[in-house]
Biopython code that builds the backbone (N, CA, C, O; Angstrom):
import numpy as np
from Bio.PDB.StructureBuilder import StructureBuilder

atoms = [
    (1, "MET", "N", (184.289, -128.603, 51.975)),
    (1, "MET", "CA", (183.806, -129.202, 50.740)),
    (1, "MET", "C", (184.332, -128.383, 49.565)),
    (1, "MET", "O", (184.217, -127.157, 49.558)),
    (2, "LYS", "N", (184.902, -129.050, 48.587)),
    (2, "LYS", "CA", (185.460, -128.362, 47.433)),
    (2, "LYS", "C", (184.383, -128.107, 46.393)),
    (2, "LYS", "O", (183.459, -128.899, 46.210)),
    (3, "LYS", "N", (184.532, -126.982, 45.722)),
    (3, "LYS", "CA", (183.606, -126.614, 44.664)),
    (3, "LYS", "C", (183.896, -127.461, 43.422)),
    (3, "LYS", "O", (185.057, -127.642, 43.055)),
    (4, "LYS", "N", (182.854, -127.978, 42.777)),
    (4, "LYS", "CA", (183.036, -128.770, 41.565)),
    (4, "LYS", "C", (183.460, -127.856, 40.426)),
    (4, "LYS", "O", (183.044, -126.700, 40.349)),
    (5, "MET", "N", (184.296, -128.394, 39.544)),
    (5, "MET", "CA", (184.701, -127.629, 38.374)),
    (5, "MET", "C", (184.504, -128.488, 37.137)),
    (5, "MET", "O", (184.485, -129.717, 37.206)),
    (6, "THR", "N", (184.358, -127.819, 36.013)),
    (6, "THR", "CA", (184.179, -128.543, 34.762)),
    (6, "THR", "C", (185.499, -129.194, 34.363)),
    (6, "THR", "O", (186.562, -128.807, 34.849)),
    (7, "PHE", "N", (185.426, -130.172, 33.488)),
    (7, "PHE", "CA", (186.635, -130.834, 33.011)),
    (7, "PHE", "C", (187.540, -129.838, 32.301)),
    (7, "PHE", "O", (188.764, -129.907, 32.415)),
    (8, "TYR", "N", (186.931, -128.912, 31.569)),
    (8, "TYR", "CA", (187.671, -127.867, 30.858)),
    (8, "TYR", "C", (188.473, -127.013, 31.844)),
    (8, "TYR", "O", (189.663, -126.778, 31.634)),
    (9, "ASP", "N", (187.824, -126.548, 32.920)),
    (9, "ASP", "CA", (188.514, -125.738, 33.922)),
    (9, "ASP", "C", (189.590, -126.547, 34.636)),
    (9, "ASP", "O", (190.640, -126.008, 34.986)),
    (10, "TYR", "N", (189.339, -127.832, 34.855)),
    (10, "TYR", "CA", (190.336, -128.700, 35.484)),
    (10, "TYR", "C", (191.594, -128.786, 34.619)),
    (10, "TYR", "O", (192.712, -128.667, 35.119)),
    (11, "ARG", "N", (191.399, -128.993, 33.323)),
    (11, "ARG", "CA", (192.553, -129.073, 32.420)),
    (11, "ARG", "C", (193.337, -127.774, 32.421)),
    (11, "ARG", "O", (194.567, -127.797, 32.433)),
    (12, "LEU", "N", (192.647, -126.643, 32.409)),
    (12, "LEU", "CA", (193.339, -125.356, 32.434)),
    (12, "LEU", "C", (194.119, -125.166, 33.732)),
    (12, "LEU", "O", (195.223, -124.622, 33.714)),
    (13, "SER", "N", (193.564, -125.605, 34.846)),
    (13, "SER", "CA", (194.277, -125.459, 36.117)),
    (13, "SER", "C", (195.523, -126.346, 36.143)),
    (13, "SER", "O", (196.546, -125.949, 36.701)),
    (14, "VAL", "N", (195.452, -127.537, 35.551)),
    (14, "VAL", "CA", (196.630, -128.409, 35.478)),
    (14, "VAL", "C", (197.698, -127.774, 34.599)),
    (14, "VAL", "O", (198.875, -127.764, 34.962)),
    (15, "ILE", "N", (197.303, -127.249, 33.454)),
    (15, "ILE", "CA", (198.248, -126.593, 32.545)),
    (15, "ILE", "C", (198.895, -125.402, 33.230)),
    (15, "ILE", "O", (200.109, -125.217, 33.137)),
    (16, "SER", "N", (198.098, -124.592, 33.917)),
    (16, "SER", "CA", (198.635, -123.417, 34.598)),
    (16, "SER", "C", (199.631, -123.808, 35.676)),
    (16, "SER", "O", (200.682, -123.181, 35.805)),
    (17, "SER", "N", (199.314, -124.833, 36.447)),
    (17, "SER", "CA", (200.239, -125.245, 37.508)),
    (17, "SER", "C", (201.532, -125.802, 36.926)),
    (17, "SER", "O", (202.601, -125.602, 37.503)),
    (18, "LEU", "N", (201.454, -126.498, 35.795)),
    (18, "LEU", "CA", (202.669, -126.999, 35.160)),
    (18, "LEU", "C", (203.515, -125.861, 34.603)),
    (18, "LEU", "O", (204.743, -125.901, 34.683)),
    (19, "CYS", "N", (202.868, -124.854, 34.045)),
    (19, "CYS", "CA", (203.595, -123.709, 33.491)),
    (19, "CYS", "C", (204.263, -122.901, 34.593)),
    (19, "CYS", "O", (205.362, -122.385, 34.393)),
    (20, "GLU", "N", (203.631, -122.779, 35.740)),
    (20, "GLU", "CA", (204.211, -122.028, 36.841)),
    (20, "GLU", "C", (205.453, -122.716, 37.391)),
    (20, "GLU", "O", (206.390, -122.044, 37.822)),
    (21, "SER", "N", (205.474, -124.041, 37.381)),
    (21, "SER", "CA", (206.619, -124.762, 37.922)),
    (21, "SER", "C", (207.789, -124.798, 36.942)),
    (21, "SER", "O", (208.897, -125.177, 37.322)),
    (22, "TYR", "N", (207.563, -124.416, 35.712)),
    (22, "TYR", "CA", (208.620, -124.411, 34.701)),
    (22, "TYR", "C", (209.308, -123.067, 34.739)),
    (22, "TYR", "O", (208.751, -122.076, 34.266)),
    (23, "THR", "N", (210.503, -123.009, 35.290)),
    (23, "THR", "CA", (211.200, -121.741, 35.481)),
    (23, "THR", "C", (212.043, -121.387, 34.273)),
    (23, "THR", "O", (212.282, -122.223, 33.401)),
    (24, "VAL", "N", (212.492, -120.144, 34.227)),
    (24, "VAL", "CA", (213.320, -119.675, 33.123)),
    (24, "VAL", "C", (214.646, -120.415, 33.092)),
    (24, "VAL", "O", (215.210, -120.604, 32.014)),
    (25, "SER", "N", (215.161, -120.839, 34.237)),
    (25, "SER", "CA", (216.437, -121.555, 34.258)),
    (25, "SER", "C", (216.333, -122.924, 33.577)),
    (25, "SER", "O", (217.355, -123.489, 33.187)),
    (26, "ASN", "N", (215.130, -123.461, 33.429)),
    (26, "ASN", "CA", (214.947, -124.745, 32.752)),
    (26, "ASN", "C", (214.944, -124.597, 31.235)),
    (26, "ASN", "O", (215.054, -125.590, 30.515)),
    (27, "LEU", "N", (214.819, -123.374, 30.749)),
    (27, "LEU", "CA", (214.740, -123.147, 29.309)),
    (27, "LEU", "C", (216.127, -123.182, 28.682)),
    (27, "LEU", "O", (217.114, -122.891, 29.357)),
    (28, "PRO", "N", (216.218, -123.531, 27.406)),
    (28, "PRO", "CA", (217.511, -123.455, 26.723)),
    (28, "PRO", "C", (218.030, -122.019, 26.724)),
    (28, "PRO", "O", (217.243, -121.076, 26.817)),
    (29, "LEU", "N", (219.324, -121.849, 26.622)),
    (29, "LEU", "CA", (219.955, -120.533, 26.728)),
    (29, "LEU", "C", (219.435, -119.549, 25.688)),
    (29, "LEU", "O", (219.259, -118.370, 25.995)),
    (30, "LYS", "N", (219.187, -120.007, 24.466)),
    (30, "LYS", "CA", (218.734, -119.130, 23.393)),
    (30, "LYS", "C", (217.391, -118.466, 23.721)),
    (30, "LYS", "O", (217.199, -117.290, 23.413)),
    (31, "SER", "N", (216.470, -119.192, 24.334)),
    (31, "SER", "CA", (215.148, -118.641, 24.590)),
    (31, "SER", "C", (215.065, -117.894, 25.921)),
    (31, "SER", "O", (214.005, -117.361, 26.250)),
    (32, "GLN", "N", (216.159, -117.838, 26.702)),
    (32, "GLN", "CA", (216.127, -117.104, 27.961)),
    (32, "GLN", "C", (216.052, -115.599, 27.733)),
    (32, "GLN", "O", (215.600, -114.867, 28.613)),
    (33, "THR", "N", (216.488, -115.125, 26.566)),
    (33, "THR", "CA", (216.452, -113.703, 26.292)),
    (33, "THR", "C", (215.046, -113.227, 25.941)),
    (33, "THR", "O", (214.745, -112.044, 26.095)),
    (34, "LYS", "N", (214.190, -114.114, 25.478)),
    (34, "LYS", "CA", (212.813, -113.750, 25.132)),
    (34, "LYS", "C", (211.933, -113.830, 26.365)),
    (34, "LYS", "O", (212.139, -114.676, 27.235)),
    (35, "SER", "N", (210.950, -112.942, 26.434)),
    (35, "SER", "CA", (209.991, -113.059, 27.527)),
    (35, "SER", "C", (208.936, -114.101, 27.146)),
    (35, "SER", "O", (208.571, -114.237, 25.978)),
    (36, "ILE", "N", (208.468, -114.815, 28.132)),
    (36, "ILE", "CA", (207.498, -115.880, 27.890)),
    (36, "ILE", "C", (206.092, -115.304, 27.988)),
    (36, "ILE", "O", (205.734, -114.678, 28.986)),
    (37, "HIS", "N", (205.310, -115.517, 26.957)),
    (37, "HIS", "CA", (203.928, -115.058, 26.933)),
    (37, "HIS", "C", (203.014, -116.254, 27.151)),
    (37, "HIS", "O", (203.006, -117.190, 26.351)),
    (38, "LEU", "N", (202.252, -116.224, 28.220)),
    (38, "LEU", "CA", (201.307, -117.285, 28.527)),
    (38, "LEU", "C", (199.890, -116.740, 28.466)),
    (38, "LEU", "O", (199.633, -115.635, 28.945)),
    (39, "PRO", "N", (198.960, -117.503, 27.882)),
    (39, "PRO", "CA", (197.575, -117.027, 27.795)),
    (39, "PRO", "C", (196.922, -116.999, 29.164)),
    (39, "PRO", "O", (197.273, -117.767, 30.060)),
    (40, "LYS", "N", (195.974, -116.104, 29.301)),
    (40, "LYS", "CA", (195.215, -115.995, 30.534)),
    (40, "LYS", "C", (193.739, -115.913, 30.166)),
    (40, "LYS", "O", (193.380, -115.418, 29.098)),
    (41, "LYS", "N", (192.900, -116.398, 31.056)),
    (41, "LYS", "CA", (191.463, -116.403, 30.807)),
    (41, "LYS", "C", (190.854, -115.092, 31.313)),
    (41, "LYS", "O", (191.221, -114.601, 32.380)),
    (42, "LEU", "N", (189.927, -114.536, 30.544)),
    (42, "LEU", "CA", (189.216, -113.335, 30.982)),
    (42, "LEU", "C", (188.333, -113.663, 32.177)),
    (42, "LEU", "O", (187.912, -114.810, 32.330)),
    (43, "PRO", "N", (188.043, -112.686, 33.027)),
    (43, "PRO", "CA", (187.199, -112.955, 34.205)),
    (43, "PRO", "C", (185.734, -113.162, 33.820)),
    (43, "PRO", "O", (185.319, -112.871, 32.698)),
    (44, "LYS", "N", (184.975, -113.668, 34.775)),
    (44, "LYS", "CA", (183.538, -113.850, 34.571)),
    (44, "LYS", "C", (182.801, -112.593, 35.008)),
    (44, "LYS", "O", (183.273, -111.853, 35.871)),
    (45, "ASN", "N", (181.644, -112.359, 34.407)),
    (45, "ASN", "CA", (180.826, -111.209, 34.790)),
    (45, "ASN", "C", (179.906, -111.594, 35.954)),
    (45, "ASN", "O", (180.026, -112.685, 36.511)),
    (46, "ASN", "N", (178.996, -110.702, 36.311)),
    (46, "ASN", "CA", (178.123, -110.968, 37.461)),
    (46, "ASN", "C", (177.107, -112.084, 37.199)),
    (46, "ASN", "O", (176.473, -112.561, 38.141)),
    (47, "LYS", "N", (176.940, -112.509, 35.951)),
    (47, "LYS", "CA", (176.049, -113.623, 35.618)),
    (47, "LYS", "C", (176.823, -114.932, 35.493)),
    (47, "LYS", "O", (176.288, -115.928, 35.006)),
    (48, "ASN", "N", (178.089, -114.932, 35.936)),
    (48, "ASN", "CA", (178.956, -116.103, 35.928)),
    (48, "ASN", "C", (179.242, -116.602, 34.510)),
    (48, "ASN", "O", (179.373, -117.805, 34.284)),
    (49, "VAL", "N", (179.337, -115.673, 33.562)),
    (49, "VAL", "CA", (179.660, -115.981, 32.171)),
    (49, "VAL", "C", (180.971, -115.269, 31.841)),
    (49, "VAL", "O", (181.159, -114.105, 32.197)),
    (50, "TYR", "N", (181.880, -115.977, 31.155)),
    (50, "TYR", "CA", (183.160, -115.364, 30.816)),
    (50, "TYR", "C", (182.979, -114.181, 29.886)),
    (50, "TYR", "O", (182.178, -114.225, 28.953)),
    (51, "LEU", "N", (183.730, -113.125, 30.148)),
    (51, "LEU", "CA", (183.798, -112.002, 29.224)),
    (51, "LEU", "C", (184.547, -112.481, 27.987)),
    (51, "LEU", "O", (185.294, -113.457, 28.057)),
    (52, "ARG", "N", (184.359, -111.811, 26.861)),
    (52, "ARG", "CA", (184.993, -112.225, 25.612)),
    (52, "ARG", "C", (185.631, -111.020, 24.930)),
    (52, "ARG", "O", (185.197, -109.882, 25.104)),
    (53, "LYS", "N", (186.665, -111.298, 24.155)),
    (53, "LYS", "CA", (187.312, -110.290, 23.329)),
    (53, "LYS", "C", (187.382, -110.825, 21.904)),
    (53, "LYS", "O", (187.366, -112.035, 21.678)),
    (54, "ARG", "N", (187.459, -109.910, 20.957)),
    (54, "ARG", "CA", (187.642, -110.309, 19.566)),
    (54, "ARG", "C", (189.086, -110.750, 19.372)),
    (54, "ARG", "O", (190.003, -110.099, 19.872)),
    (55, "CYS", "N", (189.299, -111.849, 18.654)),
    (55, "CYS", "CA", (190.654, -112.346, 18.390)),
    (55, "CYS", "C", (191.361, -111.364, 17.461)),
    (55, "CYS", "O", (190.908, -111.112, 16.345)),
    (56, "LYS", "N", (192.473, -110.816, 17.934)),
    (56, "LYS", "CA", (193.207, -109.823, 17.164)),
    (56, "LYS", "C", (193.849, -110.429, 15.915)),
    (56, "LYS", "O", (193.929, -109.772, 14.877)),
    (57, "PHE", "N", (194.302, -111.674, 16.012)),
    (57, "PHE", "CA", (194.955, -112.320, 14.868)),
    (57, "PHE", "C", (193.949, -112.610, 13.760)),
    (57, "PHE", "O", (194.220, -112.321, 12.595)),
    (58, "CYS", "N", (192.806, -113.170, 14.099)),
    (58, "CYS", "CA", (191.755, -113.440, 13.097)),
    (58, "CYS", "C", (191.268, -112.135, 12.474)),
    (58, "CYS", "O", (191.041, -112.062, 11.267)),
    (59, "TYR", "N", (191.111, -111.111, 13.305)),
    (59, "TYR", "CA", (190.633, -109.812, 12.823)),
    (59, "TYR", "C", (191.623, -109.193, 11.843)),
    (59, "TYR", "O", (191.214, -108.601, 10.844)),
    (60, "SER", "N", (192.929, -109.323, 12.118)),
    (60, "SER", "CA", (193.939, -108.736, 11.235)),
    (60, "SER", "C", (194.007, -109.454, 9.891)),
    (60, "SER", "O", (194.407, -108.857, 8.891)),
    (61, "LYS", "N", (193.614, -110.743, 9.857)),
    (61, "LYS", "CA", (193.610, -111.489, 8.603)),
    (61, "LYS", "C", (192.328, -111.246, 7.808)),
    (61, "LYS", "O", (192.206, -111.721, 6.679)),
    (62, "GLY", "N", (191.379, -110.520, 8.377)),
    (62, "GLY", "CA", (190.136, -110.218, 7.675)),
    (62, "GLY", "C", (189.129, -111.344, 7.709)),
    (62, "GLY", "O", (188.199, -111.364, 6.902)),
    (63, "GLU", "N", (189.293, -112.279, 8.621)),
    (63, "GLU", "CA", (188.351, -113.380, 8.729)),
    (63, "GLU", "C", (187.094, -112.921, 9.449)),
    (63, "GLU", "O", (187.000, -111.783, 9.908)),
    (64, "LYS", "N", (186.129, -113.831, 9.538)),
    (64, "LYS", "CA", (184.895, -113.500, 10.231)),
    (64, "LYS", "C", (185.187, -113.163, 11.691)),
    (64, "LYS", "O", (186.262, -113.475, 12.205)),
    (65, "ARG", "N", (184.243, -112.538, 12.342)),
    (65, "ARG", "CA", (184.414, -112.137, 13.738)),
    (65, "ARG", "C", (184.500, -113.381, 14.625)),
    (65, "ARG", "O", (183.584, -114.204, 14.651)),
    (66, "VAL", "N", (185.607, -113.504, 15.343)),
    (66, "VAL", "CA", (185.825, -114.626, 16.247)),
    (66, "VAL", "C", (186.083, -114.046, 17.631)),
    (66, "VAL", "O", (186.958, -113.198, 17.806)),
    (67, "THR", "N", (185.313, -114.511, 18.616)),
    (67, "THR", "CA", (185.535, -114.044, 19.982)),
    (67, "THR", "C", (186.142, -115.167, 20.806)),
    (67, "THR", "O", (185.939, -116.348, 20.526)),
    (68, "THR", "N", (186.889, -114.773, 21.828)),
    (68, "THR", "CA", (187.590, -115.741, 22.655)),
    (68, "THR", "C", (187.598, -115.278, 24.105)),
    (68, "THR", "O", (187.429, -114.094, 24.397)),
    (69, "ILE", "N", (187.798, -116.237, 25.011)),
    (69, "ILE", "CA", (187.876, -115.892, 26.436)),
    (69, "ILE", "C", (189.326, -115.777, 26.894)),
    (69, "ILE", "O", (189.585, -115.543, 28.074)),
    (70, "PHE", "N", (190.281, -115.940, 25.962)),
    (70, "PHE", "CA", (191.698, -115.880, 26.303)),
    (70, "PHE", "C", (192.329, -114.596, 25.774)),
    (70, "PHE", "O", (191.890, -114.038, 24.769)),
    (71, "TYR", "N", (193.375, -114.139, 26.475)),
    (71, "TYR", "CA", (194.113, -112.951, 26.062)),
    (71, "TYR", "C", (195.559, -113.084, 26.506)),
    (71, "TYR", "O", (195.893, -113.979, 27.283)),
    (72, "CYS", "N", (196.415, -112.201, 26.019)),
    (72, "CYS", "CA", (197.824, -112.203, 26.406)),
    (72, "CYS", "C", (198.074, -110.996, 27.310)),
    (72, "CYS", "O", (198.079, -109.862, 26.831)),
    (73, "PRO", "N", (198.281, -111.223, 28.615)),
    (73, "PRO", "CA", (198.482, -110.093, 29.527)),
    (73, "PRO", "C", (199.830, -109.399, 29.349)),
    (73, "PRO", "O", (199.993, -108.272, 29.817)),
    (74, "GLN", "N", (200.811, -110.038, 28.682)),
    (74, "GLN", "CA", (202.131, -109.432, 28.509)),
    (74, "GLN", "C", (202.200, -108.497, 27.297)),
    (74, "GLN", "O", (203.099, -107.659, 27.232)),
    (75, "CYS", "N", (201.293, -108.615, 26.350)),
    (75, "CYS", "CA", (201.305, -107.770, 25.150)),
    (75, "CYS", "C", (200.586, -106.450, 25.410)),
    (75, "CYS", "O", (199.707, -106.363, 26.267)),
    (76, "ASP", "N", (200.977, -105.422, 24.653)),
    (76, "ASP", "CA", (200.326, -104.115, 24.770)),
    (76, "ASP", "C", (198.863, -104.214, 24.391)),
    (76, "ASP", "O", (198.524, -104.791, 23.358)),
    (77, "GLY", "N", (198.004, -103.662, 25.211)),
    (77, "GLY", "CA", (196.573, -103.670, 24.951)),
    (77, "GLY", "C", (195.893, -104.965, 25.335)),
    (77, "GLY", "O", (194.677, -105.084, 25.186)),
    (78, "GLU", "N", (196.641, -105.942, 25.828)),
    (78, "GLU", "CA", (196.100, -107.239, 26.228)),
    (78, "GLU", "C", (195.138, -107.795, 25.167)),
    (78, "GLU", "O", (193.942, -107.930, 25.424)),
    (79, "PRO", "N", (195.666, -108.121, 23.966)),
    (79, "PRO", "CA", (194.789, -108.563, 22.870)),
    (79, "PRO", "C", (194.162, -109.917, 23.138)),
    (79, "PRO", "O", (194.787, -110.799, 23.727)),
    (80, "GLY", "N", (192.918, -110.075, 22.700)),
    (80, "GLY", "CA", (192.256, -111.368, 22.741)),
    (80, "GLY", "C", (192.816, -112.232, 21.627)),
    (80, "GLY", "O", (193.020, -111.753, 20.511)),
    (81, "LEU", "N", (193.067, -113.502, 21.919)),
    (81, "LEU", "CA", (193.639, -114.413, 20.924)),
    (81, "LEU", "C", (193.044, -115.806, 21.090)),
    (81, "LEU", "O", (192.883, -116.292, 22.210)),
    (82, "CYS", "N", (192.719, -116.445, 19.964)),
    (82, "CYS", "CA", (192.265, -117.837, 20.007)),
    (82, "CYS", "C", (193.402, -118.684, 20.563)),
    (82, "CYS", "O", (194.562, -118.495, 20.195)),
    (83, "LEU", "N", (193.074, -119.602, 21.435)),
    (83, "LEU", "CA", (194.098, -120.383, 22.109)),
    (83, "LEU", "C", (194.742, -121.413, 21.188)),
    (83, "LEU", "O", (195.952, -121.625, 21.262)),
    (84, "GLU", "N", (193.971, -122.052, 20.333)),
    (84, "GLU", "CA", (194.492, -123.168, 19.552)),
    (84, "GLU", "C", (195.461, -122.756, 18.455)),
    (84, "GLU", "O", (196.542, -123.336, 18.353)),
    (85, "ASN", "N", (195.115, -121.788, 17.645)),
    (85, "ASN", "CA", (195.954, -121.456, 16.487)),
    (85, "ASN", "C", (196.613, -120.085, 16.583)),
    (85, "ASN", "O", (197.804, -119.945, 16.306)),
    (86, "CYS", "N", (195.868, -119.112, 16.962)),
    (86, "CYS", "CA", (196.304, -117.727, 16.828)),
    (86, "CYS", "C", (197.336, -117.291, 17.856)),
    (86, "CYS", "O", (198.189, -116.460, 17.545)),
    (87, "PHE", "N", (197.286, -117.824, 19.067)),
    (87, "PHE", "CA", (198.194, -117.363, 20.119)),
    (87, "PHE", "C", (199.650, -117.570, 19.708)),
    (87, "PHE", "O", (200.464, -116.654, 19.833)),
    (88, "GLU", "N", (199.979, -118.743, 19.229)),
    (88, "GLU", "CA", (201.366, -119.028, 18.827)),
    (88, "GLU", "C", (201.756, -118.244, 17.581)),
    (88, "GLU", "O", (202.858, -117.699, 17.517)),
    (89, "LYS", "N", (200.874, -118.180, 16.594)),
    (89, "LYS", "CA", (201.167, -117.457, 15.359)),
    (89, "LYS", "C", (201.345, -115.963, 15.614)),
    (89, "LYS", "O", (202.196, -115.328, 14.991)),
    (90, "PHE", "N", (200.553, -115.396, 16.522)),
    (90, "PHE", "CA", (200.645, -113.968, 16.844)),
    (90, "PHE", "C", (202.003, -113.646, 17.464)),
    (90, "PHE", "O", (202.540, -112.563, 17.232)),
    (91, "HIS", "N", (202.559, -114.554, 18.237)),
    (91, "HIS", "CA", (203.820, -114.305, 18.933)),
    (91, "HIS", "C", (205.056, -114.758, 18.172)),
    (91, "HIS", "O", (206.167, -114.624, 18.684)),
    (92, "SER", "N", (204.897, -115.290, 16.968)),
    (92, "SER", "CA", (206.076, -115.703, 16.198)),
    (92, "SER", "C", (206.457, -114.658, 15.173)),
    (92, "SER", "O", (207.426, -114.840, 14.436)),
]
sb = StructureBuilder()
sb.init_structure("model")
sb.init_model(0)
sb.init_chain("A")
sb.init_seg("    ")
for serial, (resi, resn, name, xyz) in enumerate(atoms, 1):
    if name == "N":
        sb.init_residue(resn, " ", resi, " ")
    sb.init_atom(name, np.array(xyz, "f"), 0.0, 1.0, " ", f" {name:<3s}", serial, name[0])
structure = sb.get_structure()
């Protein structure tokens, strides 16, 4: 019997599987020299609640405190980053 998952977790698993199947050889030649940074979700604690980090991009802009469950494992210090806006802006 399979464990039920939320629609949110289902979407993330589909995105992750699509990203894994996309190899570097499929990328245009110009972007092959750059390393690809993909967001990763923080683990859950013993109460089955996701750990959170402060978004480094929002914090650097001086905005209010924003926490997120996503981070970039390829960057130094594994900074927490909002998935919708900050992840792409932080890496550009």
